[in-house]
C-alpha positions as CSV (number, residue, x, y, z in Angstrom):
1,X,-0.1,0.3,0.0
2,X,1.4,4.1,-1.0
3,X,1.5,6.4,1.7
4,X,-0.6,8.5,0.0
5,X,-4.0,6.5,0.7
6,X,-3.1,6.6,4.2
7,X,-1.7,9.9,5.2
8,X,-3.6,13.0,6.3
9,X,-3.4,15.5,3.0
10,X,-5.3,18.7,5.5
11,X,-2.1,19.9,6.7
12,X,-2.4,22.0,9.4
13,X,1.3,24.0,8.8
14,X,3.1,27.3,11.1
15,X,5.9,29.7,9.7
16,X,9.3,29.0,10.7
17,X,8.6,33.2,12.1
18,X,5.4,32.1,14.3
19,X,5.9,32.3,18.4
20,X,6.7,29.6,20.0
21,X,3.2,30.3,22.4
22,X,1.4,30.3,19.0
23,X,2.9,27.4,17.6
24,X,1.9,25.5,21.2
25,X,-1.9,27.2,20.9
26,X,-2.2,26.3,17.1
27,X,-1.2,22.0,18.4
28,X,-3.9,22.5,21.5
29,X,-6.8,24.0,19.6
30,X,-6.3,21.3,16.8
31,X,-5.2,19.0,18.3
32,X,-2.4,18.0,16.7
33,X,1.1,16.6,17.4
34,X,3.2,17.3,14.8
35,X,3.3,21.1,12.5
36,X,5.5,21.1,9.5
37,X,7.5,24.2,9.3
38,X,6.7,25.9,6.3
39,X,9.2,29.0,4.4
40,X,7.3,30.7,1.0
41,X,5.7,27.5,1.0
42,X,8.5,25.2,1.8
43,X,9.2,22.1,4.1
44,X,11.9,23.7,6.9
45,X,10.9,21.4,9.2
46,X,8.6,20.0,11.4
47,X,8.0,20.9,15.6
48,X,6.7,18.3,18.1
49,X,5.0,17.9,21.3
50,X,8.7,16.7,22.5
51,X,10.1,19.8,20.2
52,X,8.0,22.4,22.3
53,X,8.2,20.5,26.0
54,X,11.8,20.5,26.1
55,X,12.1,24.4,24.6
56,X,10.1,25.1,27.6
57,X,12.1,27.3,30.1
58,X,12.4,24.3,33.6
59,X,9.7,23.4,36.3
60,X,12.7,24.9,38.7
61,X,12.8,28.8,37.0
62,X,13.1,31.4,39.1
63,X,11.3,33.2,36.7
64,X,7.2,34.2,37.4
65,X,4.0,33.3,35.1
66,X,4.2,36.7,32.9
67,X,8.5,36.6,32.4
68,X,7.9,32.6,30.4
69,X,4.6,33.8,28.7
70,X,7.3,36.3,27.8
71,X,9.9,34.1,26.9
72,X,7.5,32.0,24.4
73,X,6.4,34.9,22.6
74,X,9.5,35.2,21.7
75,X,11.3,32.1,20.5
76,X,9.9,31.5,17.2
77,X,9.0,28.2,15.9
78,X,12.6,28.3,13.7
79,X,14.3,28.1,17.0
80,X,12.9,25.1,17.9
81,X,11.9,23.4,15.2
82,X,13.9,19.9,13.7
83,X,15.3,20.9,10.9
84,X,15.7,19.1,7.6
85,X,13.3,16.3,9.1
86,X,12.9,12.5,7.6
87,X,9.8,13.0,4.8
88,X,8.8,10.7,2.5
89,X,6.8,10.4,-0.6
90,X,2.7,10.0,-1.7
91,X,4.2,7.0,-3.4
92,X,6.1,5.7,-0.8
93,X,5.1,2.1,0.4
94,X,3.8,2.3,4.1
95,X,6.0,-0.3,5.0
96,X,9.3,1.9,4.4
97,X,7.3,4.6,6.0
98,X,7.3,2.9,8.9
99,X,11.7,1.7,9.1
100,X,12.2,5.6,8.4
101,X,10.4,5.7,11.4
102,X,11.4,3.2,13.5
103,X,15.2,4.1,13.1
104,X,15.6,7.0,13.5
105,X,12.5,6.9,16.3
106,X,10.3,9.4,15.0
107,X,6.2,9.4,15.2
108,X,5.7,11.1,11.9
109,X,6.6,12.0,8.5
110,X,5.5,15.2,6.2
111,X,4.7,14.3,3.2
112,X,6.2,15.9,0.1
113,X,6.9,16.6,-3.9
114,X,9.8,17.0,-5.9
115,X,10.2,20.6,-5.1
116,X,10.1,20.0,-1.2
117,X,6.6,22.0,-1.2
118,X,4.4,19.8,1.2
119,X,1.2,17.6,0.3
120,X,-0.1,15.3,3.3
121,X,1.9,13.9,6.8
122,X,1.8,10.3,7.8
123,X,1.9,9.3,11.2
124,X,2.6,6.2,13.6
125,X,-1.2,6.1,14.3
126,X,-2.0,5.8,10.7
127,X,0.7,3.1,9.9
128,X,-0.8,1.1,12.4
129,X,-4.2,1.8,10.8
130,X,-2.3,-0.2,8.1
131,X,-0.5,-2.2,8.9
132,X,-3.9,-3.7,10.8
133,X,-5.7,-3.3,7.0
134,X,-2.4,-4.9,5.2
135,X,-2.9,-8.1,8.3
136,X,-7.0,-8.6,7.9
137,X,-7.3,-9.4,11.1
138,X,-11.0,-7.1,11.1
139,X,-12.0,-10.0,8.1
140,X,-11.1,-13.2,9.2
141,X,-10.4,-14.5,13.3
142,X,-8.2,-17.6,12.0
143,X,-4.8,-17.4,12.0
144,X,-1.9,-19.7,12.5
145,X,2.1,-19.7,11.7
146,X,3.6,-21.9,9.9
147,X,7.4,-22.5,9.5
148,X,8.1,-24.1,6.2
149,X,11.1,-25.2,3.6
150,X,12.2,-21.6,1.9
151,X,11.4,-23.6,-1.9
152,X,9.5,-22.4,-5.0
153,X,5.8,-23.9,-4.4
154,X,6.1,-24.6,-0.3
155,X,2.9,-21.3,0.7
156,X,1.3,-22.5,-2.4
157,X,1.1,-26.0,-0.8
158,X,-0.2,-24.3,1.8
159,X,-2.9,-22.6,0.5
160,X,-4.0,-25.1,-1.8
161,X,-4.5,-27.2,1.8
162,X,-7.2,-23.9,2.8
163,X,-9.1,-24.2,-0.6
164,X,-9.3,-28.0,0.2
165,X,-10.5,-27.3,3.3
166,X,-13.5,-24.6,2.4
167,X,-11.8,-21.9,3.8
168,X,-10.4,-18.9,1.9
169,X,-7.1,-16.4,3.0
170,X,-7.6,-13.1,3.5
171,X,-4.2,-12.4,4.3
172,X,0.1,-13.7,4.1
173,X,2.9,-12.9,6.0
174,X,6.8,-14.4,6.1
175,X,9.7,-13.6,7.5
176,X,13.3,-15.0,8.7
177,X,13.3,-14.0,11.9
178,X,14.2,-17.2,13.9
179,X,13.9,-19.5,11.1
180,X,16.8,-21.8,11.0
181,X,18.8,-21.3,7.5
182,X,16.7,-22.4,4.5
183,X,13.3,-22.4,6.0
184,X,10.5,-19.2,5.6
185,X,7.9,-18.6,9.0
186,X,4.2,-18.1,7.0
187,X,1.2,-16.4,8.8
188,X,-2.2,-17.0,6.9
189,X,-5.1,-15.5,8.0
190,X,-8.1,-17.2,7.0
191,X,-11.6,-18.2,6.9
192,X,-14.7,-20.5,6.2
193,X,-12.9,-23.4,7.4
194,X,-15.1,-26.1,7.3
195,X,-12.9,-28.5,9.8
196,X,-9.2,-26.2,11.4
197,X,-8.2,-30.0,12.9
198,X,-7.6,-31.9,9.6
199,X,-6.4,-28.1,8.4
200,X,-3.8,-28.1,10.9
201,X,-3.0,-32.2,11.0
202,X,-2.0,-32.2,7.3
203,X,-0.3,-28.9,7.2
204,X,1.4,-30.2,9.7
205,X,3.2,-32.9,7.1
206,X,3.7,-29.9,4.5
207,X,6.0,-27.6,8.2
208,X,5.8,-26.5,11.4
209,X,2.7,-25.0,13.4
210,X,3.9,-22.2,14.7
211,X,0.6,-21.6,16.5
212,X,-2.6,-21.7,15.9
213,X,-4.9,-18.5,17.1
214,X,-8.6,-16.8,16.7
215,X,-9.5,-13.2,17.4
216,X,-12.6,-11.7,17.5
217,X,-14.2,-9.8,15.2
218,X,-15.3,-5.9,15.7
């Protein structure tokens, strides 16, 4: 799936010369956690809750409330924002966007075009929704994992068994982590299985069943 399908297109942005106080007020009013920062319509940074909190005076400060407000009104967004932030494009796949967030410990990516013009923003929450959709958990109750030999046709043997038992495959994911060399972990979500016990017994002949689980469909 592409980022464009999950990103927010109606993005609240701020100019880099906006005061920190006004930015904080805007974030609270619009209930957003990230504000892309623009200069002449081009992305120059992003300001988050963490950026604003780190820039605020310590609770141990000797300044009174009026002095604090004065300082916050003088500090500009460009002084506290993350400059040249990591970005993504609308045509990027969501898995790669998620990997960037994970590797760099960030929770949002501005979405830009080739001219650095902002087209949207994608957050961890958006990617969680995407991963849930990809998993098919809302369409099928049954999921099972099986370790099979990593060879052509091995996955098809499992899906053929599901169809033999009247089932329908909703999603398939795979990975090699924790699997011995030459093997692959396969996770299948399916529904309408006529005889689950028979399915799992026959699947054992194709590989090692890792687990089986039922999930409630909301």
